[in-house]
N, C-alpha and C positions, 0 to 999 in steps of 0.2 A: 371698277378697279378696286373700289372699296370692299366689295364683296370677295373678290379674289384675294385681296390682302388678308381679310378676316380669316377665310378659308385656310390659306397658307399658315396663318398664325396659329389656328387651331391644331392644324397638322403638326406644326413645330412643337407645341405644347404637348400633344400626345406622344410625339417621338421622344421628347425630352422625359416624360413620364415613364415611358417604356424602358429607355436606357437606364433610368434610375432603379427600376425594378429588377432589370437584369444584372445590374451591378450589385444589388443587395445579397447578402449571404443567403443561400437556399434554406438554412436552418434558422432564419429569423423567426422569432415567436414573441408574443407579449410576455413582459415581465410581470409576475403576479405582484399585486400591490404590496402584500406583506413581505415579500423579499426586500423591497426597497425600504420598507419601515425599519425592518431589522437589520439590514446592511446598507446604511444610508451612504457610505462612502465608496461602495462598489460601482464601478463603471459597467452597468449591464449592457451597454451599447457595444462592448467588446467581448465577444465569445467565440470559441473555435468549435463549439459542439452545438447540438439542437438543444435549447433550454428545456423542451419538453421530455428530453432524456433524464433529467435530474427529477428525482422522487424525494418526496419527504420521508425522513427516517423514523418518525415517530417521536422525536425529541426536538427541543428547540435549539437554538445557537447556544453553544457550550454546554447544552444539557448533559453531555458526556464531557467533563472537565479534563482539559489537558493539564499536565503536571509542569508548572513553571519554575518551582523551586525544588528540585528533586534532592531527596536525602538519601545518602549512602552510608553503608557500614562495610568493614573488612568482610570480605566473603569468609574468611577462616572464622571470624566470630559468630557468622549466621549460618555455619555449615548445616545445621539441623533445621533450619526454618523451612527449606524446601526439601521435597523428596529428591532422591539422587537423580531420578529420570525426568524430573519436571523441566518443561521447556523454558529457556531464557534466550533473550536476543544478546549474543555476545559481541561487544564492540571494543576494539583496541586502537588507540591513536597515541603515537609518539609515547609508547610505554604506559599510557593511562588505560587500563582495562576495566571495563564495566559490564555487568550483567543486569538486564532488565527483564524480569520474570513476566511471562505472560499472565501469571495470576493477578499482576497490577496491571499490565497494559490492556487486559481485556475490559477493564472498567474505565480506563482514561484515554486509550488509543493514540495519545501523543505525549511525548516528554520533551520539552525544550530544555536542552542542556549544553554544557561546553566540556568536551573531552579532549585532553591533551593539547588545550589551547585553541580547539576548533569549535566553532558553533555548530550545533547538530540539531536536528529533529528525528527523534527516534519514534516510529509509528507502527502501529498494528491494526489492521482491519479484521475483526473476528468473523464477518460473513464471508470473507475472501480467504481468511488465513495467511493474509499478506503481511510479512514483517519487512519493513523498509527503513533504512536510515538515510538521511539526506544531509548534505552540507547546506547549512542554513544561511549561508553568505550569498548575497546577490549583488553584483556591481558595488561592492564596498559596503552594503547595509546588511545588518543583522536582521533576519526575519524571525519572528516567533509565529507559532501556529496554534489555531484552536479548531474546534469541530464546528461545522455549519449546521449539523443535525440533518444533512441531506446525503442522499446516496445516488451514485450512477453506476449502472451494471452491478449493483450490490455493494459496491466499493465506497469507502469512506471519501467524502468531499471535504477537503480542509480549506481553511482561509488563512491568510496572513494578516496580522494585526496592524501592519504598516500601511497597506493600501486596500485591505480587505478584498484583494484578488482571491478567487476560488481555485484550488488545486486538486487534481486527481491523485489520490494516494498511490495507486498501483503504479502509475508512470512518473510521478513527480512532475507532471505538466500542468502549467496554469491553464485553465479552461474558460474562466470568465473574469473580466476586469483588466486592470492595467498590465498585468504580468501574463496575459493570454499569449500562449505559444512558447513561453519560457520554460525551460526545463532545468529542474534542480539537479546537481551532481549526486548520484547515488553512491554511497560509500560501502565498501565491503564490510559485511557483518556476517554472523552465523546464527541461525537458529539451532540451538543445541541444548543438550540436557545439562543441568546445573553440575553434576559430576564432571562432565567434559570440560565445562568452562573453568572449574576450580583446578582441574589437571593442568590445563593450559596456562592459567593465570593464578597460580596460588597467593600472589599478593594484590589480587584483583578486588574490587568493590562490588557491592550488590545494591540495586535500587530497593528501598524500604518504604512502605507507607508512612507518611507524616502523622497520619491519623488512622490507626490500624482498624478502627471500628466504622470507618466512613463507608466502607463497602465490604462485602462478603468475599475478601480476598482469599483466593484458593478454590472458591467454587466457581463453576462455569455456568453462566446464565443462558448459555446455548446448548444445554445438554442434548445429546443425540444428533446435533446438527450435521455432523460429518457423515452420519449414516442415512441421511435423508436421499431420496432419489432427485429431488430438485432443490435448488437454493431459495432462500427467502429473498423477497423484494427484488426479483429479477424478471425482466420482460423480454430479454433477447433470445436469440437462437442458441440452443444447446448443442454441444459437440455430437458429432456421429461416430467418432472413431473410438471413444471410451466413455466411460459413465461421467455425468456432468460434475459429480462430487468426487470423483477420483482425484488424488493429489498428482501434481506434476512438478517437476524441477524446471525452472524457467531461466534461461539466460538469454537477454536480448529478445529476439523473435523466434526462439527454438524451445521447445518444451520436450522433456523426457518423462514418459510415464513412470511414477514412483514404483510401481510394481516390477518394470523392467530394471530400474536401478537397484532395487532390492535383490532381484534375482541374480543379476550379474555383479553386484556389490562394488564393481569398479568399472567405469566407462572412460575411454580415452578417445578423443576426437582428433581428426586430421588437423585443426587449427590450434591444438595445444591445450585444450580443456581436459582436465581430469575430475571426474565425478565420483565420488565414494559414498557408500552407505554403511552405516554400522547400527546394529540394534541398540535400544535403550533410551527412547525419548516417548513420553506420553503425548497423545494428541491433547491439545487444549480445548478441543470442541466435541469430545465424546461423552465421558462420564460427568455426573454433576460434580465430583470431586476430581479437580484436574489431575492429581497425583495418581488417580486410579484408571485414567484414560489408556485406551489401548496403545500399543507400542507401534508407532509409525517410524522410529528410527531416527538417525542423525545423518544429515547430507551435508557434505563439504564439496565445494566447487573451487578449484584452483586452476591456474594456467601455468604452463611451463615457461620460464623466463631463463636468461643467462645466468641469473643467480639462484635458480631453483624454483620450486612451486610457490605462487603467490596467490592469495585469496582474490577472488573476483566477486562482484555483486551478483546474487542470484535470489530466487524466491522458490519457496515451496508453497504452491497455491493450489487451488481447485481447477480442474479442466474447464469449467464453464467461464471462469475469469480469463484464462488464456485465450479462449475462443472469442470472448467479447473484445478484448483489447489487441489481439493480434489475429484478426480473422483470416490474414493470409500467411500465418505463421507456419513453421515446420514442426510435425510431430513425429516423435519416435515412441511407439506404443509396444506394449508387451508382446503381442503376437506377431511382431516382426515388421508391421506396417510402418511407413514413413509418410 
């Protein structure tokens, strides 16, 4: 009887072990020791992605320093500081309009700011050409963000300083730590030329460097990047429907080939979206001097409402990025395919 009980006990232990393995995440991976040293408050037991999909970006934590105390000047007073066609992220909340030049964001990637009384994080990932603005409030708490020095699918991985959770910039989703699975609200903004921002907001303000000599503001450290055949620091599958480094306009899980938008200049969808293209914006990732980058145009995405057209959140990113984060997404490409 003793032997039978021991056998049953062993079988019970094996069954319990198997059930524990079955319940564990399929993407469980060993956490590198240096991650835990550098991010001691991050709960690495919580993650929604395969930790092996996160790559070192070549810089340490906060090696690309976020801007926490942004300095602004009236746009009218700095009219000649930027070329008319230089790209800026235009944001307006409750009558407070601000321009965040990519000549600055390229070197800092995150600006923690308060606009129109609302806490926001203004972000830009150069390797994805992803310009996103997030509501930085979560469950009544103000979050401020920094750069982890890491990438996933070539995209910036941010962290919040309150819990040291890690966030995917392209989606605004927590991927590691306490806020795993939480999604930040994306706020409507425009990636537009300096001239168009000033025309829309003549009384607006523009972000200026607090220390102008800290970086080579105005120069593009990724010269020629958007003319490459393949992205940097990317290990995923490339899209088959169009070039990997071709630009797309993304709203939700749908992408429009920028060549198609440029050709048509106006696209209206059945669900009320209106996408327009107008010439006159430099690529920030082409020439060494951003002001000399090729013209990729200005995209505006709005939705029909009872009160008229209203801005919606969108991105102008690369095709490989959309493929990576929306593998089952819908494509509208230039040659008529969908």
